[in-house]
N, C-alpha and C positions, 0 to 999 in steps of 0.2 A: 643940647636945646629942645630936639625932636622927644626926648623921653620924659622932658619937664612938661610939653605941650600934651602928652598923652597922659600923663599922669593929674593935670590941671583940668583935663578933658573929662576924665572920668571922675575926681572929685565932684566938678560941677553936675554931671549926670546923677551921682548920687544925693548929692543935695537937693537937688531939684526934685528928685522923687520923694523924698522925706517931707518937704515941705506938704505935698497933700494930704501927710497922715497927722499932720499938728492940728489939735484941737484947742481951742479958746475956751475957757470958762468964766463965768462971774458969779462970784458968790455975794450974797448980799445976807444980812440977819433976818429972820421972818419970827413972828411972835409967835407967843402959845397958842392965841386964838386959830391961826393960821394952821398950825399943824391937827388942831383939833378937829377942824372944818373939813380939813383933806382926808383926816381919818375916817371920821363918819361919812364922808361922800363913798367910800370905797366899798364900806361892810353892807352887806344886806341881812334884813333881817331872817330868820330862820324858813318862813313860809317863803318869802321872794327868794330865796336860795334854793328852794325844791322846785317852787313854778319852774325856776330859770334851768334847774338842771332836766324838768321833765320836756322843755319846750327843746332842749338839745337831744333830748330822746327820742323825741317826734321826728327828727330829720331823718331821711331814707338811707344818707350814707353814713351816717351814724348806728343805726341799725343793723346795715348791713356789714359794718367793720364789726360790730358786736356778737352778730351772728358766724362770722367768719372766725372769732376765737372761741367761740363756743359756748357764748353768753346769751339767753333768751331776752328780749326787750322787756318781756312783764317780770322777769327776775329782777333785772335793773332797776326798773320802777318800784318793785318791793322794796329792796336795797336802799335807793334814794329815800322813802318813806320811814325807813330804820333809821335813817341817821338823826344824829342831835342837832338842833340848831347851829351848834359851835362849828360841826363837821361839815355839815350842810353849805355852810356859807363859806368857808374854807376852800371847799370843794369848787364850788362857783366861782371863784375869786381863781384859782389853778386854772380851771378851764379858761375862763378869759385871757389869761395872761398866757396859757399855752402856745408855742408857735405851731402853725398849720403845715409847715414844710415839712417837718422834722428832721430828718438828716440830710438833704439836697444841700443845705451850705457846706456841710462838712465834705461831700463828696466832689462837690466841684472845687473848693479849695485843695482837697488833695489830689487832684487831676492838673489842677494847674502848677502845684507844686513838684509834682512829678514830671510835669512837661518841660517846668522849666531847668530842673537838674537834668533832663535830658538833652536838653540844648548846650547845657554848660558842661556836659560829657561827663556828669558825677554819676548817672545811672544810666541805663538802656532798657527802658521799661517799653517804649513804643517804639515800633518799626519805623512809623512815618515820619520821625526826625532823624536831624543830622546835626552831631555834634558840632560847636565852634573850635574844638582843640585839633 
């Protein structure tokens, strides 16, 4: 009976943990007009895209990052001016969608993963953890 209760408790813990990860989705049909409007709203003309890229190049943090990588701001502006309209629009869209944090999420995930495996006794990476085994 004790073994049954332990198994049931473990099963309940796992099932309630997985409830947080369940996502619901609803799908509906959309018309061609809605798709066309959505795609037109996200694209920019070449001049608008170049203006947006030049605004990004005006930021001090972007300039310092470019200089740390060995690129002068004037050279970057010349390259933006030399882009085709399609390339400028694509680059501006990618810059808007790019994550700001970079690899921070990956680092946090790896830290937590190694912490859990240390606590469970599978690894011994961190000296401040004690295994439950």
